[in-house]
C-alpha positions in Angstrom: 0.0 0.0 0.0 1.2 3.5 -0.8 0.7 5.8 2.3 2.0 9.1 1.0 1.7 11.1 -2.2 4.3 14.0 -2.2 2.9 17.3 -3.4 6.5 18.4 -4.1 8.9 15.8 -5.6 11.8 17.3 -3.7 10.1 17.7 -0.3 11.4 14.4 1.2 14.9 14.7 -0.2 15.6 18.4 0.4 13.1 19.7 3.0 12.9 16.7 5.4 13.7 16.9 8.3 14.6 20.5 8.5 11.6 22.3 6.9 7.8 21.9 7.1 6.1 20.6 3.9 2.8 19.1 2.9 2.0 15.5 1.8 -1.2 13.8 0.9 -1.8 10.6 2.8 -3.9 7.5 2.5 -4.4 6.5 6.1 -8.1 7.3 6.2 -10.1 4.1 6.4 -7.3 2.0 7.8 -9.0 -0.5 10.2 -6.4 0.2 12.9 -7.4 3.9 13.0 -11.1 3.4 13.4 -12.7 4.4 16.7 -13.6 0.8 17.7 -10.0 -0.4 17.2 -8.7 2.6 19.0 -11.0 1.9 21.9 -9.5 -1.6 22.0 -6.0 -0.2 22.0 -6.9 2.2 24.8 -8.3 -0.8 26.8 -5.0 -2.7 26.4 -2.5 0.1 26.9 -1.0 0.7 30.4 -2.6 3.7 32.0 0.6 5.7 32.1 0.6 5.7 28.3 -2.8 7.5 28.1 -3.3 11.3 28.6 -6.6 13.0 28.3 -8.3 16.2 29.4 -11.2 18.4 28.5 -10.9 20.2 25.2 -12.4 23.3 26.8 -9.0 24.8 27.8 -7.3 28.1 27.1 -4.2 28.1 25.0 -2.2 29.5 28.0 -3.9 27.1 30.5 -1.5 26.1 33.3 -1.1 22.3 33.7 -2.3 22.3 37.2 -5.6 24.0 36.3 -6.4 22.1 33.0 -10.0 20.9 33.2 -10.6 17.2 33.2 -13.3 14.9 31.8 -15.5 12.6 33.9 -15.3 9.7 31.6 -13.3 6.5 31.4 -10.7 6.3 28.6 -12.7 3.9 26.5 -15.8 6.0 26.9 -13.9 9.1 25.6 -13.0 7.3 22.4 -16.4 5.8 21.9 -18.1 9.2 22.5 -15.4 11.5 21.0 -17.8 13.4 18.8 -19.7 14.7 21.9 -17.2 14.2 24.7 -15.6 17.6 24.4 -12.2 16.1 25.1 -8.8 15.1 23.6 -6.6 12.1 24.3 -3.2 11.0 23.3 -2.2 7.3 23.2 1.6 7.2 23.7 4.2 4.8 22.4 1.7 2.7 20.4 4.6 1.2 18.5 4.8 -1.3 21.4 1.7 -2.9 20.0 2.8 -5.2 17.1 0.0 -4.2 14.7 0.7 -0.5 15.1 4.4 -1.0 15.0 4.0 -2.7 11.6 1.8 0.2 10.4 4.4 2.8 11.5 7.3 0.8 10.0 5.5 0.3 6.7 4.8 4.1 6.4 8.3 5.1 7.3 9.8 2.5 5.0 7.9 4.1 2.2 9.4 7.5 3.1 12.9 5.8 3.2 12.5 4.4 -0.3 11.3 7.7 -1.6 14.5 9.2 -0.2 16.6 6.5 -1.9 17.3 4.3 1.1 16.8 0.5 1.5 16.1 0.4 5.2 14.9 2.5 8.1 18.3 2.6 9.7 20.0 3.7 6.5 17.5 6.5 6.2 18.4 7.7 9.7 15.2 6.7 11.4 16.0 5.9 15.0 14.1 5.6 18.3 10.8 5.3 16.3 7.7 6.1 18.4 4.1 6.4 17.5 1.5 8.6 19.1 -2.2 8.7 18.3 -4.4 11.7 19.1 -8.1 11.5 19.3 -9.9 14.8 19.7 -13.4 16.2 19.8 -14.0 19.0 17.3 -12.9 22.5 18.4 -10.8 21.1 21.3 -7.8 23.1 22.5 -4.6 21.6 23.7 -2.8 24.1 25.9 0.5 25.5 24.5 3.6 23.3 24.9 6.7 22.6 23.0 7.8 19.1 21.7 11.3 18.4 20.6 10.8 15.9 17.8 10.8 15.2 14.0 7.5 13.9 12.9 4.9 13.2 10.2 1.6 14.5 11.5 -1.4 13.0 9.7 -4.7 14.5 10.3 -8.1 12.8 9.6 -10.6 15.6 10.1 -13.6 13.6 8.8 -13.4 11.2 11.8 -11.9 13.6 14.3 -8.9 11.3 14.5 -5.3 12.3 14.1 -2.2 10.3 14.3 1.5 11.2 14.6 4.4 8.9 14.0 7.5 10.5 15.5 11.1 9.7 14.6 12.8 11.1 17.7 12.1 11.3 21.4 9.2 13.8 22.0 10.0 15.9 25.1 7.2 18.1 26.3 8.0 21.4 28.1 4.8 22.3 29.9 6.5 25.2 31.8 7.0 27.2 28.7 4.4 29.9 28.7 2.3 31.0 25.7 3.0 34.4 24.2 1.1 35.7 21.2 4.4 36.4 19.4 5.0 32.6 19.2 2.2 32.3 16.6 4.4 33.8 13.9 7.0 31.0 14.2 4.8 28.0 14.8 5.2 25.4 12.1 4.8 21.7 11.8 5.8 19.1 9.1 2.3 17.8 8.2 0.6 15.3 6.0 -3.0 15.7 5.1 -5.8 13.9 3.1 -7.2 17.2 1.8 -6.1 19.6 -0.8 -2.3 20.3 -0.8 -2.4 24.0 -1.3 -3.1 24.8 2.4 0.2 25.6 4.1 1.2 23.5 7.1 0.3 25.0 10.5 0.8 24.0 14.1 
């Protein structure tokens, strides 16, 4: 299966991993990324690999005052369209099926860049994160140090991110409006390619 369709033939060879660029993806409809399968994954993951809160937060919300959701993790996924919440499933590559999905997708990127293996392409410490979010939810400002492909599925309110380096969150960094002008993120999308990547 082909997962990605570059909108710029040189994006993966010249821009990656230093500059943001757009890609079309074909993850939508993958059985592993449907809400029922994600609910199963949530049920099987250790609790310390789940993070979830209310989507009704301010962008400068302090971690200690972030509103919570009075629902069990599986219920949040099953009711994500009305739950008013967001959730991140961390290190999903530890599940064999999701590891296979991540490796297949990154191997396609490696081949497009002219490499025959993930290690030759420089992919190390591969980790996968899946974000499930209600529409119009806000995640308070934070900074992650990582290189990633962020694939967004707006039709189903599901988004997944496969990261190729350790993600380190810095919740103590405070939001300032001036940060908006420099916020960028390498992104893939299943919509039209002429919308510039945003964070």
